[in-house]
C-alpha positions as CSV (number, residue, x, y, z in Angstrom):
1,M,-8.0,-9.6,-9.7
2,G,-10.3,-5.9,-9.9
3,V,-11.1,-4.3,-6.9
4,L,-14.5,-4.9,-6.5
5,L,-13.5,-8.9,-6.8
6,T,-11.3,-8.8,-4.4
7,L,-13.5,-6.8,-1.8
8,G,-15.7,-9.5,-2.7
9,L,-13.5,-12.1,-1.5
10,A,-12.8,-10.1,2.0
11,L,-16.3,-10.0,2.4
12,A,-16.9,-13.4,1.7
13,G,-14.5,-14.7,4.5
14,L,-15.4,-12.0,6.5
15,D,-19.0,-13.6,6.5
16,M,-17.2,-17.4,7.0
17,L,-16.1,-15.8,10.1
18,L,-18.8,-13.9,11.4
19,A,-21.2,-17.5,10.6
20,L,-18.4,-19.6,12.3
21,A,-18.6,-16.9,15.7
22,V,-23.0,-18.0,15.2
23,G,-22.7,-21.2,14.9
24,A,-20.2,-21.4,17.8
25,V,-22.7,-19.8,19.7
26,Y,-25.6,-21.6,18.3
27,W,-23.8,-25.1,19.0
28,R,-23.1,-23.9,22.7
29,N,-26.7,-23.3,22.9
30,H,-27.4,-26.8,21.6
31,K,-25.2,-28.7,24.2
32,A,-26.5,-27.0,26.8
33,F,-30.9,-27.0,25.7
34,R,-30.6,-30.3,23.4
35,S,-34.2,-28.9,21.7
36,P,-34.2,-29.3,18.0
37,F,-35.0,-25.5,17.7
38,T,-31.2,-25.2,18.4
39,W,-30.0,-28.1,16.2
40,G,-31.6,-26.0,13.2
41,L,-29.7,-23.0,14.1
42,V,-26.5,-24.9,14.1
43,L,-27.4,-26.2,10.6
44,F,-28.5,-22.7,9.6
45,A,-24.7,-21.8,10.9
46,L,-22.8,-24.7,8.8
47,F,-24.8,-23.9,5.6
48,L,-23.9,-20.3,5.6
49,I,-20.0,-21.5,6.4
50,V,-20.3,-24.2,3.5
51,H,-21.8,-21.3,1.1
52,N,-19.1,-18.8,1.7
53,G,-16.9,-21.5,0.9
54,V,-17.9,-22.7,-2.1
55,V,-18.5,-18.9,-3.2
56,I,-14.5,-18.5,-2.2
57,Y,-13.8,-21.4,-4.7
58,H,-15.7,-20.6,-6.9
59,V,-14.1,-17.3,-7.5
60,L,-10.3,-18.3,-7.1
61,S,-11.0,-21.8,-9.8
62,M,-13.5,-20.1,-11.8
63,M,-12.4,-16.2,-12.2
64,G,-12.8,-16.2,-16.2
65,A,-16.3,-17.5,-15.5
66,E,-17.8,-14.3,-14.5
67,P,-20.0,-12.6,-16.8
68,P,-19.5,-8.8,-17.0
69,G,-20.4,-6.5,-14.6
70,G,-20.7,-9.7,-12.2
71,E,-18.4,-8.3,-9.7
72,W,-20.9,-5.6,-9.1
73,F,-23.5,-8.2,-8.0
74,F,-21.1,-10.5,-6.1
75,L,-19.8,-7.6,-4.0
76,A,-23.3,-6.7,-3.5
77,E,-24.6,-10.1,-2.0
78,N,-21.7,-10.3,0.2
79,A,-21.9,-6.8,1.8
80,V,-25.9,-7.9,2.6
81,Q,-24.5,-11.1,4.1
82,A,-22.2,-9.4,6.1
83,A,-24.7,-6.8,7.4
84,A,-27.4,-9.1,8.2
85,L,-24.7,-11.6,10.1
86,T,-23.6,-9.0,11.8
87,A,-27.0,-8.2,12.7
88,L,-27.5,-11.3,13.7
89,L,-23.8,-11.9,16.1
90,W,-25.1,-8.9,17.8
91,A,-28.8,-9.8,18.4
92,T,-27.2,-13.3,19.4
93,Y,-24.8,-11.8,22.1
94,R,-27.2,-9.6,23.4
């Protein structure tokens, strides 16, 4: 496994943790308010958690199926998602 793929996997794990943190706040808000909007936020966080789990599984189980240069795309996608989730978590806790 190359360095870029390892960094991408680390970022996918970080994305999963950030989505769990955001989801925990959304779940607490849903239990307090019981509105459809908070339920949608909980589902959004759950979908991000599942997405990152599938990404990690895909990379670990099908490493030979990656196209040439795909590591850069994988790293960039997870870096952008980590930045977005960090901003979302910051705004949620603010």
